[in-house]
Structures are given as structure tokens and as C-alpha cells.
All heavy atoms as a GROMACS GRO file, in nm:
protein
  610
    1MET      N    1  -0.316   0.143   1.972
    1MET     CA    2  -0.301   0.126   1.830
    1MET      C    3  -0.373   0.241   1.759
    1MET      O    4  -0.488   0.268   1.786
    1MET     CB    5  -0.360  -0.009   1.789
    1MET     CG    6  -0.343  -0.037   1.644
    1MET     SD    7  -0.398  -0.197   1.580
    1MET     CE    8  -0.442  -0.296   1.715
    2THR      N    9  -0.302   0.308   1.671
    2THR     CA   10  -0.358   0.419   1.595
    2THR      C   11  -0.366   0.378   1.449
    2THR      O   12  -0.263   0.353   1.386
    2THR     CB   13  -0.269   0.544   1.609
    2THR    OG1   14  -0.255   0.576   1.745
    2THR    CG2   15  -0.328   0.661   1.533
    3GLN      N   16  -0.487   0.370   1.396
    3GLN     CA   17  -0.507   0.330   1.257
    3GLN      C   18  -0.507   0.453   1.167
    3GLN      O   19  -0.578   0.549   1.193
    3GLN     CB   20  -0.640   0.256   1.241
    3GLN     CG   21  -0.648   0.128   1.321
    3GLN     CD   22  -0.541   0.028   1.285
    3GLN    OE1   23  -0.511   0.006   1.169
    3GLN    NE2   24  -0.482  -0.032   1.385
    4LEU      N   25  -0.427   0.447   1.062
    4LEU     CA   26  -0.425   0.552   0.961
    4LEU      C   27  -0.434   0.489   0.823
    4LEU      O   28  -0.405   0.371   0.807
    4LEU     CB   29  -0.296   0.635   0.971
    4LEU     CG   30  -0.279   0.722   1.094
    4LEU    CD1   31  -0.144   0.795   1.088
    4LEU    CD2   32  -0.391   0.823   1.107
    5ASP      N   33  -0.471   0.571   0.726
    5ASP     CA   34  -0.475   0.528   0.586
    5ASP      C   35  -0.380   0.616   0.507
    5ASP      O   36  -0.364   0.734   0.537
    5ASP     CB   37  -0.614   0.546   0.524
    5ASP     CG   38  -0.716   0.446   0.577
    5ASP    OD1   39  -0.683   0.369   0.667
    5ASP    OD2   40  -0.828   0.447   0.525
    6VAL      N   41  -0.321   0.557   0.404
    6VAL     CA   42  -0.241   0.631   0.309
    6VAL      C   43  -0.273   0.575   0.171
    6VAL      O   44  -0.300   0.455   0.158
    6VAL     CB   45  -0.089   0.624   0.340
    6VAL    CG1   46  -0.036   0.483   0.330
    6VAL    CG2   47  -0.011   0.718   0.252
    7ALA      N   48  -0.275   0.661   0.071
    7ALA     CA   49  -0.304   0.616  -0.065
    7ALA      C   50  -0.194   0.664  -0.159
    7ALA      O   51  -0.140   0.774  -0.142
    7ALA     CB   52  -0.439   0.670  -0.112
    8PHE      N   53  -0.163   0.579  -0.257
    8PHE     CA   54  -0.062   0.610  -0.357
    8PHE      C   55  -0.118   0.582  -0.494
    8PHE      O   56  -0.195   0.487  -0.513
    8PHE     CB   57   0.063   0.523  -0.338
    8PHE     CG   58   0.131   0.542  -0.206
    8PHE    CD1   59   0.107   0.456  -0.100
    8PHE    CD2   60   0.221   0.646  -0.187
    8PHE    CE1   61   0.170   0.472   0.022
    8PHE    CE2   62   0.284   0.664  -0.065
    8PHE     CZ   63   0.258   0.576   0.039
    9ARG      N   64  -0.079   0.664  -0.591
    9ARG     CA   65  -0.112   0.638  -0.731
    9ARG      C   66  -0.002   0.548  -0.785
    9ARG      O   67   0.115   0.565  -0.750
    9ARG     CB   68  -0.118   0.768  -0.811
    9ARG     CG   69  -0.170   0.748  -0.952
    9ARG     CD   70  -0.205   0.879  -1.021
    9ARG     NE   71  -0.268   0.980  -0.938
    9ARG     CZ   72  -0.396   0.980  -0.901
    9ARG    NH1   73  -0.476   0.883  -0.938
    9ARG    NH2   74  -0.444   1.078  -0.827
   10TYR      N   75  -0.040   0.453  -0.868
   10TYR     CA   76   0.060   0.365  -0.928
   10TYR      C   77   0.056   0.379  -1.079
   10TYR      O   78  -0.042   0.426  -1.136
   10TYR     CB   79   0.041   0.219  -0.886
   10TYR     CG   80  -0.095   0.160  -0.916
   10TYR    CD1   81  -0.123   0.106  -1.041
   10TYR    CD2   82  -0.194   0.155  -0.819
   10TYR    CE1   83  -0.248   0.050  -1.068
   10TYR    CE2   84  -0.317   0.099  -0.844
   10TYR     CZ   85  -0.344   0.046  -0.969
   10TYR     OH   86  -0.467  -0.010  -0.996
   11GLY      N   87   0.167   0.342  -1.144
   11GLY     CA   88   0.177   0.350  -1.288
   11GLY      C   89   0.127   0.220  -1.350
   11GLY      O   90   0.011   0.209  -1.390
   12THR      N   91   0.212   0.121  -1.355
   12THR     CA   92   0.178  -0.009  -1.411
   12THR      C   93   0.091  -0.085  -1.312
   12THR      O   94   0.128  -0.098  -1.195
   12THR     CB   95   0.306  -0.090  -1.439
   12THR    OG1   96   0.392  -0.012  -1.522
   12THR    CG2   97   0.273  -0.222  -1.506
   13PRO      N   98  -0.025  -0.134  -1.356
   13PRO     CA   99  -0.110  -0.212  -1.264
   13PRO      C  100  -0.037  -0.336  -1.213
   13PRO      O  101   0.044  -0.395  -1.286
   13PRO     CB  102  -0.230  -0.252  -1.351
   13PRO     CG  103  -0.229  -0.156  -1.465
   13PRO     CD  104  -0.086  -0.119  -1.488
   14PRO      N  105  -0.062  -0.374  -1.090
   14PRO     CA  106   0.006  -0.491  -1.035
   14PRO      C  107  -0.038  -0.618  -1.106
   14PRO      O  108  -0.155  -0.635  -1.139
   14PRO     CB  109  -0.037  -0.492  -0.888
   14PRO     CG  110  -0.164  -0.415  -0.884
   14PRO     CD  111  -0.154  -0.313  -0.994
   15GLY      N  112   0.059  -0.705  -1.130
   15GLY     CA  113   0.031  -0.834  -1.191
   15GLY      C  114   0.020  -0.942  -1.085
   15GLY      O  115   0.017  -0.914  -0.965
   16GLU      N  116   0.020  -1.064  -1.131
   16GLU     CA  117   0.005  -1.178  -1.041
   16GLU      C  118   0.118  -1.183  -0.937
   16GLU      O  119   0.093  -1.207  -0.820
   16GLU     CB  120   0.002  -1.307  -1.122
   16GLU     CG  121  -0.022  -1.431  -1.039
   16GLU     CD  122  -0.030  -1.556  -1.124
   16GLU    OE1  123  -0.074  -1.548  -1.240
   16GLU    OE2  124   0.008  -1.662  -1.073
   17ASN      N  125   0.242  -1.161  -0.980
   17ASN     CA  126   0.356  -1.167  -0.887
   17ASN      C  127   0.346  -1.058  -0.781
   17ASN      O  128   0.374  -1.083  -0.664
   17ASN     CB  129   0.488  -1.155  -0.962
   17ASN     CG  130   0.518  -1.277  -1.045
   17ASN    OD1  131   0.470  -1.387  -1.016
   17ASN    ND2  132   0.596  -1.260  -1.150
   18GLU      N  133   0.309  -0.938  -0.822
   18GLU     CA  134   0.296  -0.828  -0.726
   18GLU      C  135   0.183  -0.854  -0.627
   18GLU      O  136   0.198  -0.830  -0.507
   18GLU     CB  137   0.272  -0.695  -0.798
   18GLU     CG  138   0.390  -0.644  -0.876
   18GLU     CD  139   0.405  -0.707  -1.014
   18GLU    OE1  140   0.313  -0.778  -1.059
   18GLU    OE2  141   0.509  -0.686  -1.076
   19LEU      N  142   0.071  -0.904  -0.676
   19LEU     CA  143  -0.041  -0.933  -0.586
   19LEU      C  144  -0.006  -1.043  -0.487
   19LEU      O  145  -0.045  -1.037  -0.369
   19LEU     CB  146  -0.166  -0.970  -0.667
   19LEU     CG  147  -0.224  -0.856  -0.750
   19LEU    CD1  148  -0.338  -0.906  -0.837
   19LEU    CD2  149  -0.270  -0.741  -0.662
   20ARG      N  150   0.069  -1.141  -0.533
   20ARG     CA  151   0.113  -1.248  -0.442
   20ARG      C  152   0.204  -1.191  -0.335
   20ARG      O  153   0.192  -1.222  -0.216
   20ARG     CB  154   0.184  -1.358  -0.520
   20ARG     CG  155   0.214  -1.480  -0.436
   20ARG     CD  156   0.278  -1.596  -0.513
   20ARG     NE  157   0.198  -1.635  -0.628
   20ARG     CZ  158   0.238  -1.626  -0.755
   20ARG    NH1  159   0.357  -1.578  -0.784
   20ARG    NH2  160   0.160  -1.665  -0.853
   21ALA      N  161   0.298  -1.104  -0.376
   21ALA     CA  162   0.389  -1.041  -0.281
   21ALA      C  163   0.313  -0.954  -0.181
   21ALA      O  164   0.349  -0.948  -0.064
   21ALA     CB  165   0.495  -0.960  -0.355
   22LEU      N  166   0.207  -0.888  -0.228
   22LEU     CA  167   0.127  -0.804  -0.137
   22LEU      C  168   0.053  -0.888  -0.034
   22LEU      O  169   0.027  -0.842   0.077
   22LEU     CB  170   0.031  -0.717  -0.216
   22LEU     CG  171   0.096  -0.603  -0.292
   22LEU    CD1  172  -0.004  -0.533  -0.382
   22LEU    CD2  173   0.162  -0.505  -0.197
   23THR      N  174   0.019  -1.010  -0.070
   23THR     CA  175  -0.043  -1.101   0.027
   23THR      C  176   0.051  -1.120   0.144
   23THR      O  177   0.010  -1.117   0.260
   23THR     CB  178  -0.077  -1.236  -0.039
   23THR    OG1  179  -0.170  -1.213  -0.144
   23THR    CG2  180  -0.137  -1.332   0.061
   24TYR      N  181   0.179  -1.138   0.114
   24TYR     CA  182   0.279  -1.152   0.221
   24TYR      C  183   0.299  -1.021   0.295
   24TYR      O  184   0.327  -1.022   0.415
   24TYR     CB  185   0.410  -1.204   0.165
   24TYR     CG  186   0.399  -1.343   0.108
   24TYR    CD1  187   0.420  -1.366  -0.028
   24TYR    CD2  188   0.365  -1.451   0.188
   24TYR    CE1  189   0.407  -1.493  -0.081
   24TYR    CE2  190   0.353  -1.578   0.136
   24TYR     CZ  191   0.374  -1.598   0.001
   24TYR     OH  192   0.361  -1.724  -0.051
   25ALA      N  193   0.284  -0.909   0.226
   25ALA     CA  194   0.300  -0.778   0.291
   25ALA      C  195   0.195  -0.759   0.399
   25ALA      O  196   0.221  -0.693   0.500
   25ALA     CB  197   0.291  -0.666   0.187
   26ARG      N  198   0.079  -0.814   0.381
   26ARG     CA  199  -0.026  -0.802   0.484
   26ARG      C  200   0.014  -0.872   0.613
   26ARG      O  201  -0.040  -0.842   0.719
   26ARG     CB  202  -0.157  -0.860   0.432
   26ARG     CG  203  -0.221  -0.772   0.331
   26ARG     CD  204  -0.361  -0.818   0.299
   26ARG     NE  205  -0.399  -0.756   0.174
   26ARG     CZ  206  -0.465  -0.817   0.078
   26ARG    NH1  207  -0.503  -0.941   0.092
   26ARG    NH2  208  -0.494  -0.753  -0.032
   27GLU      N  209   0.107  -0.965   0.603
   27GLU     CA  210   0.153  -1.034   0.722
   27GLU      C  211   0.251  -0.950   0.803
   27GLU      O  212   0.281  -0.984   0.916
   27GLU     CB  213   0.217  -1.167   0.683
   27GLU     CG  214   0.117  -1.264   0.622
   27GLU     CD  215   0.181  -1.392   0.572
   27GLU    OE1  216   0.301  -1.413   0.595
   27GLU    OE2  217   0.109  -1.472   0.511
   28VAL      N  218   0.302  -0.842   0.743
   28VAL     CA  219   0.392  -0.752   0.815
   28VAL      C  220   0.312  -0.688   0.927
   28VAL      O  221   0.200  -0.640   0.907
   28VAL     CB  222   0.449  -0.644   0.721
   28VAL    CG1  223   0.528  -0.539   0.798
   28VAL    CG2  224   0.534  -0.707   0.613
   29TYR      N  225   0.368  -0.689   1.047
   29TYR     CA  226   0.297  -0.635   1.161
   29TYR      C  227   0.268  -0.486   1.139
   29TYR      O  228   0.360  -0.408   1.117
   29TYR     CB  229   0.380  -0.654   1.288
   29TYR     CG  230   0.307  -0.618   1.412
   29TYR    CD1  231   0.197  -0.691   1.454
   29TYR    CD2  232   0.347  -0.510   1.488
   29TYR    CE1  233   0.129  -0.658   1.568
   29TYR    CE2  234   0.280  -0.476   1.604
   29TYR     CZ  235   0.172  -0.550   1.643
   29TYR     OH  236   0.103  -0.517   1.757
   30GLY      N  237   0.143  -0.451   1.137
   30GLY     CA  238   0.105  -0.312   1.122
   30GLY      C  239   0.024  -0.284   0.996
   30GLY      O  240  -0.045  -0.185   0.989
   31ILE      N  241   0.033  -0.371   0.894
   31ILE     CA  242  -0.050  -0.354   0.774
   31ILE      C  243  -0.185  -0.420   0.801
   31ILE      O  244  -0.191  -0.539   0.829
   31ILE     CB  245   0.014  -0.420   0.649
   31ILE    CG1  246   0.149  -0.357   0.617
   31ILE    CG2  247  -0.080  -0.415   0.530
   31ILE    CD1  248   0.143  -0.220   0.557
   32ARG      N  249  -0.291  -0.343   0.797
   32ARG     CA  250  -0.423  -0.397   0.830
   32ARG      C  251  -0.503  -0.434   0.705
   32ARG      O  252  -0.571  -0.535   0.702
   32ARG     CB  253  -0.502  -0.295   0.912
   32ARG     CG  254  -0.430  -0.245   1.034
   32ARG     CD  255  -0.472  -0.304   1.162
   32ARG     NE  256  -0.616  -0.301   1.174
   32ARG     CZ  257  -0.686  -0.395   1.236
   32ARG    NH1  258  -0.626  -0.496   1.290
   32ARG    NH2  259  -0.815  -0.386   1.243
   33LYS      N  260  -0.497  -0.348   0.603
   33LYS     CA  261  -0.579  -0.371   0.484
   33LYS      C  262  -0.514  -0.302   0.364
   33LYS      O  263  -0.456  -0.196   0.377
   33LYS     CB  264  -0.720  -0.315   0.506
   33LYS     CG  265  -0.814  -0.342   0.394
   33LYS     CD  266  -0.961  -0.307   0.418
   33LYS     CE  267  -0.993  -0.199   0.514
   33LYS     NZ  268  -1.135  -0.162   0.514
   34ILE      N  269  -0.526  -0.366   0.247
   34ILE     CA  270  -0.478  -0.309   0.121
   34ILE      C  271  -0.594  -0.314   0.022
   34ILE      O  272  -0.650  -0.421   0.000
   34ILE     CB  273  -0.358  -0.386   0.065
   34ILE    CG1  274  -0.241  -0.386   0.164
   34ILE    CG2  275  -0.314  -0.328  -0.069
   34ILE    CD1  276  -0.125  -0.474   0.124
   35GLU      N  277  -0.630  -0.198  -0.034
   35GLU     CA  278  -0.740  -0.190  -0.130
   35GLU      C  279  -0.693  -0.121  -0.258
   35GLU      O  280  -0.619  -0.023  -0.252
   35GLU     CB  281  -0.857  -0.108  -0.074
   35GLU     CG  282  -0.923  -0.167   0.047
   35GLU     CD  283  -1.034  -0.078   0.098
   35GLU    OE1  284  -1.028   0.046   0.080
   35GLU    OE2  285  -1.128  -0.131   0.158
   36PHE      N  286  -0.740  -0.171  -0.371
   36PHE     CA  287  -0.707  -0.112  -0.500
   36PHE      C  288  -0.830  -0.046  -0.560
   36PHE      O  289  -0.940  -0.095  -0.547
   36PHE     CB  290  -0.658  -0.220  -0.598
   36PHE     CG  291  -0.522  -0.271  -0.566
   36PHE    CD1  292  -0.506  -0.382  -0.487
   36PHE    CD2  293  -0.410  -0.206  -0.614
   36PHE    CE1  294  -0.380  -0.430  -0.456
   36PHE    CE2  295  -0.284  -0.253  -0.585
   36PHE     CZ  296  -0.269  -0.364  -0.505
   37ASP      N  297  -0.807   0.067  -0.627
   37ASP     CA  298  -0.908   0.133  -0.708
   37ASP      C  299  -0.850   0.138  -0.849
   37ASP      O  300  -0.768   0.225  -0.881
   37ASP     CB  301  -0.938   0.273  -0.657
   37ASP     CG  302  -1.046   0.344  -0.737
   37ASP    OD1  303  -1.068   0.308  -0.855
   37ASP    OD2  304  -1.108   0.436  -0.682
   38GLU      N  305  -0.887   0.042  -0.932
   38GLU     CA  306  -0.830   0.031  -1.066
   38GLU      C  307  -0.865   0.151  -1.153
   38GLU      O  308  -0.783   0.194  -1.234
   38GLU     CB  309  -0.876  -0.099  -1.132
   38GLU     CG  310  -0.818  -0.222  -1.066
   38GLU     CD  311  -0.864  -0.351  -1.131
   38GLU    OE1  312  -0.907  -0.347  -1.249
   38GLU    OE2  313  -0.858  -0.454  -1.064
   39ALA      N  314  -0.984   0.206  -1.137
   39ALA     CA  315  -1.026   0.321  -1.218
   39ALA      C  316  -0.938   0.443  -1.191
   39ALA      O  317  -0.902   0.517  -1.282
   39ALA     CB  318  -1.172   0.355  -1.192
   40GLN      N  319  -0.903   0.464  -1.064
   40GLN     CA  320  -0.819   0.579  -1.025
   40GLN      C  321  -0.671   0.542  -1.022
   40GLN      O  322  -0.587   0.630  -0.999
   40GLN     CB  323  -0.861   0.630  -0.888
   40GLN     CG  324  -1.001   0.682  -0.881
   40GLN     CD  325  -1.019   0.807  -0.964
   40GLN    OE1  326  -0.934   0.896  -0.964
   40GLN    NE2  327  -1.128   0.815  -1.037
   41GLN      N  328  -0.639   0.416  -1.042
   41GLN     CA  329  -0.503   0.363  -1.032
   41GLN      C  330  -0.438   0.401  -0.900
   41GLN      O  331  -0.329   0.457  -0.894
   41GLN     CB  332  -0.416   0.409  -1.149
   41GLN     CG  333  -0.447   0.338  -1.278
   41GLN     CD  334  -0.343   0.364  -1.383
   41GLN    OE1  335  -0.335   0.475  -1.437
   41GLN    NE2  336  -0.263   0.264  -1.411
   42THR      N  337  -0.511   0.369  -0.791
   42THR     CA  338  -0.459   0.396  -0.658
   42THR      C  339  -0.463   0.270  -0.573
   42THR      O  340  -0.544   0.179  -0.596
   42THR     CB  341  -0.539   0.507  -0.587
   42THR    OG1  342  -0.676   0.468  -0.576
   42THR    CG2  343  -0.528   0.639  -0.659
   43VAL      N  344  -0.376   0.268  -0.476
   43VAL     CA  345  -0.376   0.164  -0.374
   43VAL      C  346  -0.385   0.236  -0.240
   43VAL      O  347  -0.316   0.335  -0.216
   43VAL     CB  348  -0.250   0.074  -0.383
   43VAL    CG1  349  -0.122   0.154  -0.371
   43VAL    CG2  350  -0.255  -0.037  -0.279
   44ARG      N  351  -0.474   0.188  -0.156
   44ARG     CA  352  -0.497   0.250  -0.025
   44ARG      C  353  -0.463   0.146   0.081
   44ARG      O  354  -0.508   0.031   0.074
   44ARG     CB  355  -0.643   0.291  -0.014
   44ARG     CG  356  -0.676   0.367   0.111
   44ARG     CD  357  -0.818   0.418   0.101
   44ARG     NE  358  -0.855   0.495   0.217
   44ARG     CZ  359  -0.957   0.575   0.223
   44ARG    NH1  360  -1.037   0.590   0.119
   44ARG    NH2  361  -0.984   0.642   0.332
   45VAL      N  362  -0.383   0.188   0.178
   45VAL     CA  363  -0.336   0.096   0.282
   45VAL      C  364  -0.377   0.149   0.418
   45VAL      O  365  -0.352   0.265   0.451
   45VAL     CB  366  -0.182   0.080   0.276
   45VAL    CG1  367  -0.133  -0.015   0.384
   45VAL    CG2  368  -0.138   0.033   0.138
   46GLU      N  369  -0.439   0.063   0.496
   46GLU     CA  370  -0.470   0.094   0.636
   46GLU      C  371  -0.359   0.031   0.719
   46GLU      O  372  -0.328  -0.088   0.702
   46GLU     CB  373  -0.605   0.036   0.674
   46GLU     CG  374  -0.645   0.064   0.818
   46GLU     CD  375  -0.776  -0.002   0.852
   46GLU    OE1  376  -0.875   0.019   0.778
   46GLU    OE2  377  -0.780  -0.076   0.953
   47TYR      N  378  -0.298   0.111   0.807
   47TYR     CA  379  -0.185   0.060   0.884
   47TYR      C  380  -0.188   0.112   1.027
   47TYR      O  381  -0.257   0.209   1.058
   47TYR     CB  382  -0.053   0.097   0.815
   47TYR     CG  383  -0.024   0.246   0.810
   47TYR    CD1  384   0.057   0.305   0.904
   47TYR    CD2  385  -0.079   0.326   0.711
   47TYR    CE1  386   0.083   0.442   0.901
   47TYR    CE2  387  -0.053   0.462   0.705
   47TYR     CZ  388   0.028   0.519   0.801
   47TYR     OH  389   0.054   0.653   0.797
   48ASP      N  390  -0.110   0.047   1.111
   48ASP     CA  391  -0.097   0.085   1.251
   48ASP      C  392   0.015   0.187   1.262
   48ASP      O  393   0.132   0.153   1.245
   48ASP     CB  394  -0.066  -0.039   1.334
   48ASP     CG  395  -0.047  -0.010   1.482
   48ASP    OD1  396  -0.055   0.108   1.522
   48ASP    OD2  397  -0.023  -0.106   1.557
   49ALA      N  398  -0.020   0.312   1.290
   49ALA     CA  399   0.077   0.421   1.294
   49ALA      C  400   0.171   0.411   1.412
   49ALA      O  401   0.275   0.477   1.414
   49ALA     CB  402   0.004   0.555   1.296
   50SER      N  403   0.142   0.327   1.509
   50SER     CA  404   0.236   0.309   1.619
   50SER      C  405   0.349   0.215   1.579
   50SER      O  406   0.450   0.205   1.650
   50SER     CB  407   0.164   0.256   1.744
   50SER     OG  408   0.116   0.125   1.723
   51ARG      N  409   0.335   0.148   1.466
   51ARG     CA  410   0.436   0.054   1.416
   51ARG      C  411   0.502   0.100   1.287
   51ARG      O  412   0.618   0.070   1.262
   51ARG     CB  413   0.374  -0.084   1.392
   51ARG     CG  414   0.309  -0.144   1.511
   51ARG     CD  415   0.414  -0.198   1.605
   51ARG     NE  416   0.347  -0.261   1.717
   51ARG     CZ  417   0.396  -0.262   1.839
   51ARG    NH1  418   0.511  -0.206   1.864
   51ARG    NH2  419   0.329  -0.320   1.936
   52LEU      N  420   0.426   0.168   1.202
   52LEU     CA  421   0.473   0.206   1.069
   52LEU      C  422   0.444   0.353   1.042
   52LEU      O  423   0.364   0.414   1.111
   52LEU     CB  424   0.401   0.122   0.961
   52LEU     CG  425   0.418  -0.029   0.967
   52LEU    CD1  426   0.321  -0.097   0.871
   52LEU    CD2  427   0.560  -0.068   0.934
   53ASN      N  428   0.508   0.407   0.938
   53ASN     CA  429   0.476   0.541   0.889
   53ASN      C  430   0.455   0.533   0.738
   53ASN      O  431   0.470   0.426   0.679
   53ASN     CB  432   0.584   0.642   0.928
   53ASN     CG  433   0.720   0.606   0.873
   53ASN    OD1  434   0.733   0.550   0.765
   53ASN    ND2  435   0.824   0.639   0.948
   54GLU      N  436   0.420   0.645   0.677
   54GLU     CA  437   0.390   0.645   0.533
   54GLU      C  438   0.508   0.597   0.450
   54GLU      O  439   0.491   0.524   0.352
   54GLU     CB  440   0.347   0.784   0.487
   54GLU     CG  441   0.213   0.825   0.542
   54GLU     CD  442   0.173   0.966   0.501
   54GLU    OE1  443   0.251   1.034   0.430
   54GLU    OE2  444   0.063   1.007   0.540
   55GLU      N  445   0.628   0.637   0.488
   55GLU     CA  446   0.748   0.598   0.412
   55GLU      C  447   0.771   0.447   0.420
   55GLU      O  448   0.808   0.385   0.321
   55GLU     CB  449   0.871   0.674   0.463
   55GLU     CG  450   0.868   0.822   0.434
   55GLU     CD  451   0.783   0.901   0.532
   55GLU    OE1  452   0.759   0.854   0.646
   55GLU    OE2  453   0.737   1.009   0.495
   56SER      N  454   0.751   0.389   0.537
   56SER     CA  455   0.772   0.245   0.549
   56SER      C  456   0.664   0.167   0.475
   56SER      O  457   0.693   0.062   0.416
   56SER     CB  458   0.780   0.202   0.696
   56SER     OG  459   0.664   0.237   0.766
   57VAL      N  460   0.542   0.219   0.472
   57VAL     CA  461   0.435   0.155   0.394
   57VAL      C  462   0.471   0.160   0.245
   57VAL      O  463   0.460   0.058   0.175
   57VAL     CB  464   0.298   0.221   0.420
   57VAL    CG1  465   0.193   0.170   0.323
   57VAL    CG2  466   0.254   0.197   0.564
   58ALA      N  467   0.516   0.275   0.197
   58ALA     CA  468   0.557   0.287   0.056
   58ALA      C  469   0.671   0.191   0.025
   58ALA      O  470   0.672   0.127  -0.081
   58ALA     CB  471   0.597   0.431   0.025
   59ALA      N  472   0.766   0.177   0.116
   59ALA     CA  473   0.879   0.086   0.095
   59ALA      C  474   0.832  -0.058   0.085
   59ALA      O  475   0.881  -0.135   0.001
   59ALA     CB  476   0.981   0.102   0.207
   60ILE      N  477   0.737  -0.096   0.169
   60ILE     CA  478   0.682  -0.232   0.165
   60ILE      C  479   0.614  -0.258   0.030
   60ILE      O  480   0.633  -0.362  -0.032
   60ILE     CB  481   0.583  -0.254   0.282
   60ILE    CG1  482   0.659  -0.259   0.414
   60ILE    CG2  483   0.502  -0.382   0.262
   60ILE    CD1  484   0.573  -0.248   0.537
   61LEU      N  485   0.537  -0.160  -0.017
   61LEU     CA  486   0.469  -0.175  -0.146
   61LEU      C  487   0.570  -0.183  -0.261
   61LEU      O  488   0.554  -0.264  -0.352
   61LEU     CB  489   0.373  -0.058  -0.169
   61LEU     CG  490   0.254  -0.048  -0.074
   61LEU    CD1  491   0.174   0.078  -0.102
   61LEU    CD2  492   0.165  -0.171  -0.083
   62ARG      N  493   0.673  -0.102  -0.255
   62ARG     CA  494   0.774  -0.105  -0.361
   62ARG      C  495   0.850  -0.238  -0.361
   62ARG      O  496   0.880  -0.292  -0.467
   62ARG     CB  497   0.870   0.012  -0.345
   62ARG     CG  498   0.807   0.143  -0.389
   62ARG     CD  499   0.909   0.256  -0.397
   62ARG     NE  500   0.845   0.375  -0.449
   62ARG     CZ  501   0.807   0.479  -0.374
   62ARG    NH1  502   0.831   0.478  -0.244
   62ARG    NH2  503   0.749   0.582  -0.429
   63ARG      N  504   0.882  -0.288  -0.243
   63ARG     CA  505   0.950  -0.419  -0.236
   63ARG      C  506   0.864  -0.530  -0.293
   63ARG      O  507   0.915  -0.629  -0.343
   63ARG     CB  508   0.988  -0.452  -0.091
   63ARG     CG  509   1.117  -0.388  -0.047
   63ARG     CD  510   1.173  -0.449   0.080
   63ARG     NE  511   1.080  -0.447   0.191
   63ARG     CZ  512   1.071  -0.349   0.280
   63ARG    NH1  513   1.149  -0.244   0.271
   63ARG    NH2  514   0.985  -0.356   0.379
   64ALA      N  515   0.732  -0.512  -0.287
   64ALA     CA  516   0.641  -0.610  -0.345
   64ALA      C  517   0.632  -0.594  -0.496
   64ALA      O  518   0.567  -0.675  -0.563
   64ALA     CB  519   0.502  -0.596  -0.282
   65GLY      N  520   0.694  -0.489  -0.550
   65GLY     CA  521   0.696  -0.470  -0.695
   65GLY      C  522   0.600  -0.365  -0.746
   65GLY      O  523   0.586  -0.348  -0.868
   66MET      N  524   0.534  -0.294  -0.658
   66MET     CA  525   0.440  -0.190  -0.700
   66MET      C  526   0.514  -0.072  -0.762
   66MET      O  527   0.618  -0.029  -0.713
   66MET     CB  528   0.358  -0.138  -0.582
   66MET     CG  529   0.257  -0.235  -0.526
   66MET     SD  530   0.119  -0.267  -0.637
   66MET     CE  531   0.054  -0.105  -0.663
   67ASP      N  532   0.459  -0.019  -0.870
   67ASP     CA  533   0.514   0.096  -0.941
   67ASP      C  534   0.447   0.223  -0.886
   67ASP      O  535   0.361   0.282  -0.951
   67ASP     CB  536   0.486   0.079  -1.091
   67ASP     CG  537   0.535   0.195  -1.175
   67ASP    OD1  538   0.627   0.267  -1.130
   67ASP    OD2  539   0.480   0.214  -1.285
   68LEU      N  540   0.488   0.263  -0.765
   68LEU     CA  541   0.428   0.380  -0.701
   68LEU      C  542   0.478   0.507  -0.766
   68LEU      O  543   0.596   0.521  -0.795
   68LEU     CB  544   0.461   0.383  -0.552
   68LEU     CG  545   0.410   0.267  -0.468
   68LEU    CD1  546   0.439   0.296  -0.319
   68LEU    CD2  547   0.264   0.240  -0.489
   69ARG      N  548   0.386   0.601  -0.787
   69ARG     CA  549   0.421   0.729  -0.851
   69ARG      C  550   0.417   0.844  -0.751
   69ARG      O  551   0.507   0.924  -0.746
   69ARG     CB  552   0.325   0.758  -0.967
   69ARG     CG  553   0.330   0.657  -1.076
   69ARG     CD  554   0.469   0.657  -1.140
   69ARG     NE  555   0.492   0.545  -1.228
   69ARG     CZ  556   0.477   0.548  -1.360
   69ARG    NH1  557   0.439   0.658  -1.418
   69ARG    NH2  558   0.503   0.441  -1.430
   70GLU      N  559   0.308   0.854  -0.675
   70GLU     CA  560   0.292   0.968  -0.584
   70GLU      C  561   0.192   0.935  -0.475
   70GLU      O  562   0.106   0.848  -0.492
   70GLU     CB  563   0.244   1.091  -0.660
   70GLU     CG  564   0.108   1.070  -0.724
   70GLU     CD  565   0.068   1.180  -0.820
   70GLU    OE1  566   0.140   1.282  -0.826
   70GLU    OE2  567  -0.034   1.165  -0.888
   71LYS      N  568   0.205   1.005  -0.366
   71LYS     CA  569   0.106   0.994  -0.258
   71LYS      C  570  -0.017   1.071  -0.303
   71LYS      O  571  -0.006   1.176  -0.367
   71LYS     CB  572   0.162   1.053  -0.129
   71LYS     CG  573   0.064   1.044  -0.015
   71LYS     CD  574   0.123   1.107   0.109
   71LYS     CE  575   0.012   1.125   0.210
   71LYS     NZ  576   0.048   1.215   0.317
   72VAL      N  577  -0.134   1.020  -0.270
   72VAL     CA  578  -0.261   1.082  -0.309
   72VAL      C  579  -0.335   1.124  -0.182
   72VAL      O  580  -0.347   1.047  -0.088
   72VAL     CB  581  -0.349   0.981  -0.388
   72VAL    CG1  582  -0.483   1.042  -0.422
   72VAL    CG2  583  -0.276   0.932  -0.511
   73GLU      N  584  -0.382   1.248  -0.181
   73GLU     CA  585  -0.465   1.295  -0.071
   73GLU      C  586  -0.609   1.252  -0.099
   73GLU      O  587  -0.656   1.260  -0.213
   73GLU     CB  588  -0.457   1.447  -0.058
   73GLU     CG  589  -0.318   1.498  -0.029
   73GLU     CD  590  -0.262   1.449   0.103
   73GLU    OE1  591  -0.339   1.428   0.199
   73GLU    OE2  592  -0.139   1.430   0.108
   74PHE      N  593  -0.678   1.207   0.002
   74PHE     CA  594  -0.817   1.163  -0.015
   74PHE      C  595  -0.900   1.216   0.100
   74PHE      O  596  -0.848   1.262   0.200
   74PHE     CB  597  -0.826   1.011  -0.025
   74PHE     CG  598  -0.763   0.938   0.091
   74PHE    CD1  599  -0.836   0.906   0.203
   74PHE    CD2  600  -0.629   0.902   0.086
   74PHE    CE1  601  -0.776   0.841   0.310
   74PHE    CE2  602  -0.570   0.835   0.192
   74PHE     CZ  603  -0.644   0.805   0.303
   75VAL      N  604  -1.031   1.209   0.082
   75VAL     CA  605  -1.124   1.255   0.187
   75VAL      C  606  -1.203   1.139   0.240
   75VAL      O  607  -1.217   1.038   0.181
   75VAL     CB  608  -1.220   1.363   0.136
   75VAL    CG1  609  -1.155   1.497   0.141
   75VAL    CG2  610  -1.273   1.331   0.000
   0.00000   0.00000   0.00000
């Protein structure tokens, strides 16, 4: 299992429906953790790279209703 992180900037902050949908997204095999930074308007996802890639993580977040704008590089 290879753990990687990816971060995305979002436009509209997630509401109750989006957060509920993200709870179910964590049940998807390969999503390990989802963290929000409200000040930076970013969401950071830890995932299993042997199961998922950045595009599939973004698709999962979008299906949950997240307003993703761009991938963010972090250190």
C-alpha cells in the first residue's frame, strides 16, 4: 500500500449535504483521510495510490458535491 496526499482548492465551502456525502466517500476503498483548511479553502485527501490516482480522488470529491477549482501543491 502506497499512501499519497493530494490537495485541491475549492470555491464554495462544503455544506451539510456535501459533508455528509464525503463521510460516505471515506468508505470508498483507498480514501484514508479527508482534511479541510477553511482559511486556505483547501481540502487534502490521503489515499492509497495502489487503488486510486489524483483524478479518481477529484472525481469522488466532485460527486460528493465539492466545488473543486484547482490542484494545490503543498510541502
